[in-house]
C-alpha positions as CSV (number, residue, x, y, z in Angstrom):
1,M,1.6,-8.1,-8.6
2,M,2.1,-5.2,-6.2
3,E,1.8,-5.4,-2.4
4,L,0.1,-2.8,-0.3
5,Y,0.8,-2.7,3.4
6,F,-2.0,-0.9,5.3
7,Y,-4.5,-1.0,8.1
8,E,-8.1,0.0,7.9
9,E,-8.1,2.7,10.5
10,C,-5.3,4.7,8.9
11,E,-6.7,7.7,7.0
12,Y,-3.7,7.7,4.7
13,S,-4.2,4.0,3.9
14,Q,-7.8,4.9,3.1
15,I,-6.7,7.4,0.5
16,V,-4.7,4.7,-1.3
17,L,-7.5,2.1,-0.9
18,N,-10.1,4.5,-2.3
19,T,-7.9,5.3,-5.3
20,I,-7.4,1.5,-6.0
21,T,-11.2,1.0,-5.8
22,N,-12.0,4.0,-8.0
23,L,-9.5,2.9,-10.6
24,K,-10.9,-0.7,-10.4
25,I,-7.5,-2.2,-10.1
26,K,-7.9,-4.4,-6.9
27,D,-6.8,-7.5,-8.9
28,K,-3.3,-6.0,-9.3
29,F,-2.5,-6.1,-5.6
30,T,-1.8,-8.3,-2.7
31,F,-3.3,-6.5,0.3
32,K,-1.4,-6.9,3.6
33,N,-3.2,-5.6,6.6
34,I,-0.5,-5.2,9.3
35,R,-3.1,-5.1,12.1
36,E,-4.7,-8.4,11.1
37,N,-1.5,-10.3,10.5
38,P,1.6,-9.4,12.6
39,D,3.8,-11.2,10.1
40,Y,3.0,-8.5,7.6
41,A,4.2,-5.8,10.1
42,T,7.4,-7.8,10.5
43,E,7.9,-8.0,6.7
44,L,7.3,-4.2,6.4
45,T,9.8,-3.5,9.2
46,E,12.4,-5.7,7.4
47,L,11.7,-4.0,4.1
48,T,11.6,-0.3,5.2
49,G,12.9,-0.2,8.8
50,N,9.5,0.8,10.3
51,V,5.8,-0.1,10.2
52,T,4.6,3.2,8.7
53,V,1.6,2.7,6.3
54,P,0.6,2.9,3.6
55,C,3.5,1.3,1.8
56,L,3.1,0.2,-1.8
57,V,5.8,-2.2,-3.0
58,T,6.3,-2.3,-6.8
59,A,9.1,-3.7,-9.0
60,D,10.9,-0.4,-8.3
61,G,10.8,-0.9,-4.5
62,P,8.7,0.6,-1.7
63,M,6.7,3.9,-1.8
64,K,5.6,5.3,1.6
65,E,3.7,8.6,1.1
66,A,-0.1,8.3,0.3
67,R,0.0,11.2,-2.1
68,E,3.0,9.7,-3.9
69,I,1.3,6.3,-4.1
70,R,-1.9,7.9,-5.4
71,K,0.0,9.9,-8.0
72,Y,1.8,6.7,-9.1
73,L,-1.5,4.7,-9.4
74,V,-3.3,7.4,-11.3
75,T,-0.4,7.9,-13.7
76,N,0.0,4.2,-14.4
77,F,-3.6,3.0,-14.3
78,M,-5.9,5.8,-15.5
């Protein structure tokens, strides 16, 4: 199970969320909205040193760039 740190108003988070929806892979993620749950923002800071979203956490560690995340998802789930 992968974790996605995001918030709805972030245009870069929307790129990743739309990719997940289009690939129909929502069931592979735990979604962590840092604006709805401050504990998620704390987790993200501890993990990466800041609260920049989107951040996808895989078995290989965190990914922070929307384009990099989208490329990873398309490559692995298309």
